[in-house]
C-alpha positions as CSV (number, residue, x, y, z in Angstrom):
1,M,-84.9,8.3,-143.6
2,R,-86.9,9.2,-140.5
3,Q,-83.9,8.3,-138.4
4,L,-81.6,10.5,-140.4
5,L,-84.0,13.4,-140.1
6,L,-84.3,12.8,-136.4
7,L,-80.5,12.7,-136.0
8,C,-80.2,16.0,-138.0
9,M,-82.8,17.7,-135.9
10,M,-81.2,16.5,-132.6
11,G,-77.8,17.8,-133.9
12,L,-79.3,21.2,-134.7
13,F,-80.9,21.3,-131.3
14,L,-77.6,20.4,-129.5
15,F,-75.6,22.9,-131.7
16,A,-78.1,25.7,-130.9
17,E,-77.5,25.2,-127.2
18,S,-73.7,25.6,-127.3
19,I,-71.6,28.7,-127.3
20,D,-69.5,29.2,-130.4
21,I,-65.9,29.1,-129.0
22,P,-63.5,31.0,-131.2
23,E,-59.9,30.0,-131.8
24,N,-59.2,33.7,-131.3
25,F,-61.1,37.0,-131.1
26,Q,-60.6,40.7,-130.9
27,A,-63.2,43.1,-129.5
28,N,-63.9,46.4,-127.9
29,F,-65.0,46.0,-124.3
30,T,-66.6,48.0,-121.5
31,Q,-66.1,46.7,-118.0
32,K,-68.2,47.7,-115.0
33,I,-66.9,46.8,-111.5
34,T,-69.3,47.3,-108.6
35,N,-67.8,46.9,-105.1
36,P,-69.9,45.6,-102.1
37,K,-70.5,49.2,-101.1
38,K,-72.1,49.9,-104.5
39,K,-69.2,52.1,-105.7
40,V,-68.9,51.7,-109.5
41,I,-65.8,52.0,-111.7
42,N,-66.2,51.8,-115.5
43,Y,-63.4,50.9,-117.9
44,S,-63.2,50.5,-121.6
45,G,-60.7,49.4,-124.2
46,R,-59.8,46.6,-126.5
47,V,-59.3,42.9,-125.8
48,Y,-57.5,40.1,-127.6
49,F,-58.0,36.3,-127.0
50,S,-56.0,33.4,-128.4
51,E,-55.0,29.8,-127.7
52,G,-57.6,29.1,-125.0
53,S,-56.1,31.1,-122.2
54,K,-54.1,34.0,-123.6
55,L,-55.7,37.3,-123.1
56,K,-54.5,40.9,-123.6
57,W,-56.6,43.8,-122.3
58,E,-55.7,47.3,-123.5
59,Y,-57.5,49.7,-121.2
60,T,-57.9,53.2,-122.6
61,K,-60.4,54.7,-120.1
62,P,-60.2,55.9,-117.4
63,T,-56.5,55.1,-117.4
64,K,-54.1,53.7,-119.9
65,K,-53.2,50.2,-118.9
66,E,-52.4,46.8,-120.4
67,V,-53.0,43.4,-118.8
68,C,-51.6,40.3,-120.4
69,T,-52.0,36.7,-119.2
70,N,-51.4,33.2,-120.4
71,G,-53.6,31.8,-117.6
72,L,-50.6,31.1,-115.3
73,E,-48.8,34.5,-115.2
74,L,-50.2,38.0,-115.2
75,L,-48.4,41.1,-116.4
76,V,-50.0,44.5,-115.6
77,V,-48.5,47.6,-117.3
78,D,-49.8,50.9,-115.8
79,H,-48.7,53.6,-118.2
80,D,-49.9,56.4,-115.9
81,L,-47.7,55.1,-113.0
82,E,-44.9,54.0,-115.3
83,Q,-45.0,50.7,-113.5
84,V,-45.1,47.0,-114.5
85,S,-46.3,44.3,-112.0
86,E,-45.7,40.6,-112.6
87,Y,-47.7,37.9,-110.8
88,R,-48.1,34.2,-110.8
89,I,-51.7,33.1,-110.8
90,N,-52.9,30.4,-108.3
91,K,-56.1,29.7,-110.1
92,G,-55.6,30.0,-113.9
93,F,-58.2,31.6,-116.0
94,N,-59.1,29.8,-119.2
95,L,-61.9,31.4,-121.2
96,S,-62.3,28.4,-123.5
97,K,-62.8,26.1,-120.5
98,I,-65.3,28.5,-119.0
99,L,-67.3,28.6,-122.2
100,K,-67.1,24.8,-122.6
101,K,-68.6,24.4,-119.1
102,A,-71.4,26.8,-119.9
103,K,-74.9,25.4,-119.8
104,L,-77.9,27.1,-121.3
105,H,-80.0,28.8,-118.6
106,K,-82.6,30.6,-120.7
107,G,-82.8,32.5,-123.9
108,N,-79.3,33.7,-124.8
109,L,-78.0,33.3,-121.2
110,Y,-75.6,30.6,-120.1
111,L,-74.2,29.7,-116.6
112,A,-70.8,28.2,-116.0
113,D,-69.0,27.1,-112.8
114,Y,-65.2,27.3,-113.1
115,N,-62.6,27.2,-110.3
116,G,-65.2,27.9,-107.7
117,K,-66.6,31.0,-109.5
118,K,-70.0,31.3,-111.2
119,Y,-70.1,33.0,-114.5
120,T,-73.1,34.3,-116.4
121,I,-72.5,34.5,-120.1
122,Q,-74.6,36.2,-122.7
123,V,-74.4,35.4,-126.4
124,D,-75.6,37.0,-129.6
125,K,-78.0,35.4,-132.2
126,K,-75.1,33.4,-133.6
127,N,-74.2,32.0,-130.2
128,R,-71.0,34.2,-130.1
129,L,-69.8,35.7,-126.9
130,Q,-71.4,39.1,-126.0
131,A,-71.0,39.6,-122.3
132,V,-69.6,37.9,-119.1
133,A,-70.5,38.7,-115.5
134,Y,-69.1,37.2,-112.3
135,F,-68.0,38.1,-108.7
136,D,-64.3,38.3,-108.2
137,D,-62.3,37.2,-105.2
138,L,-63.0,40.6,-103.4
139,D,-66.8,40.2,-103.9
140,N,-66.8,42.9,-106.6
141,K,-69.4,42.4,-109.3
142,V,-67.7,42.4,-112.6
143,Q,-69.6,42.9,-115.9
144,I,-67.8,42.9,-119.2
145,A,-69.6,43.6,-122.5
146,F,-68.0,43.0,-125.9
147,T,-68.7,44.9,-129.1
148,R,-67.3,44.8,-132.6
149,I,-66.2,41.2,-132.0
150,I,-64.1,39.7,-134.7
151,Y,-63.8,35.9,-134.5
152,G,-60.8,34.3,-136.2
153,K,-59.1,31.0,-136.8
154,G,-55.6,30.0,-135.5
155,K,-53.4,31.9,-133.1
156,L,-53.1,35.7,-132.9
157,S,-49.5,36.8,-133.4
158,I,-47.1,36.9,-130.5
159,S,-46.6,40.6,-131.0
160,K,-50.4,41.3,-130.8
161,M,-50.6,39.4,-127.5
162,K,-47.6,40.9,-125.8
163,C,-47.7,43.8,-123.3
164,R,-45.2,46.5,-124.3
165,Y,-43.6,49.0,-122.0
166,P,-40.4,51.2,-121.9
167,K,-37.4,49.8,-120.1
168,A,-37.5,52.8,-117.7
169,Y,-40.7,51.6,-116.0
170,D,-40.4,50.2,-112.5
171,I,-40.9,46.5,-112.3
172,I,-42.6,44.9,-109.3
173,R,-42.6,41.1,-108.9
174,G,-45.4,39.7,-106.8
């Protein structure tokens, strides 16, 4: 009986120290980017996450833009410029893998090292994603906070994850 109780206690302790990784989620976000000269740009919008590496960012402020990725390819739709940019990504971004690599630092903060970048991850009381901070390839400090997060099971629909744009937009392949 003591061994069973001890195993249960250890399981609870280990569970409490891991981030709840969703199969999918939808959330509002605010993104603050600070360049090395301390100039700040603030963005906001809605984000969708599915299947480990699929992300769709719908920026509403200060410009209307959509960014879709499957971790290997990136599509940026700038509605103000009526332009679509397509890129192949050298270092894929996989949110699930980043969260799985996260180690408890203190309180509700976790640290993760993924593809040579260090991420600071903040979770809420239920160990669900609340914020992510890191330095990008241009030494910009990127801070993303999530609100009104809805965790879900299974995949989000293809139509929800797809960037949409009129055929008249210019397409740039990078």
